[in-house]
C-alpha positions in Angstrom: -12.8 -51.8 25.1 -15.2 -51.2 22.2 -12.7 -52.4 19.6 -12.3 -55.7 21.6 -16.0 -56.2 21.6 -16.2 -55.5 17.9 -13.3 -57.8 17.2 -15.0 -60.6 19.2 -18.3 -60.0 17.5 -16.8 -60.1 14.0 -14.8 -63.2 14.7 -17.8 -65.0 16.3 -20.3 -63.9 13.6 -18.3 -64.2 10.4 -15.1 -66.1 10.8 -16.1 -69.1 13.0 -19.4 -69.8 11.2 -20.0 -71.7 8.0 -21.8 -68.8 6.3 -18.9 -68.3 3.8 -19.6 -71.7 2.4 -23.2 -70.9 1.9 -22.1 -67.7 0.0 -20.5 -70.0 -2.6 -24.0 -70.6 -4.0 -23.8 -67.2 -5.6 -21.0 -67.9 -8.1 -22.5 -71.4 -8.8 -25.8 -69.6 -9.7 -23.7 -67.3 -11.9 -22.2 -70.3 -13.7 -25.7 -71.8 -14.1 -27.0 -68.7 -15.7 -23.9 -68.4 -17.9 -24.6 -71.8 -19.2 -28.2 -70.8 -20.0 -27.0 -67.8 -22.0 -27.9 -65.1 -19.5 -24.4 -63.6 -19.5 -25.2 -60.2 -17.9 -27.0 -61.8 -14.9 -24.2 -64.4 -14.6 -21.4 -61.9 -14.5 -23.3 -59.7 -12.2 -23.7 -62.5 -9.6 -20.1 -63.5 -10.0 -19.0 -59.9 -9.6 -21.1 -59.3 -6.5 -19.7 -62.5 -4.9 -16.2 -61.4 -5.7 -16.6 -58.0 -4.1 -18.2 -59.5 -1.0 -15.4 -62.0 -0.7 -12.6 -59.4 -1.1 -14.2 -57.1 1.5 -14.5 -59.9 4.1 -11.1 -61.3 3.3 -9.5 -57.9 3.8 -11.4 -57.3 7.0 -10.4 -60.7 8.3 -6.7 -60.5 7.3 -6.0 -56.8 7.8 -8.4 -55.3 10.3 -9.5 -57.9 12.8 -7.4 -60.4 14.7 -9.2 -63.7 15.0 -7.4 -66.5 16.7 -9.3 -69.8 16.6 -8.0 -71.2 19.9 
């Protein structure tokens, strides 16, 4: 029963909301700083975004079952 609640919470909070599109601002900021010559900050932002995306993609595809019916 708890796993069903966790699954429902995850799907309602992360999968069916547009927060993932707002997260795309992070690599865009990285590209902006890369163009300004601040390479370390730029790659740090892009790397953090990549790790977050991989974690949430793995959770969505492998751990939780979200059917958008």
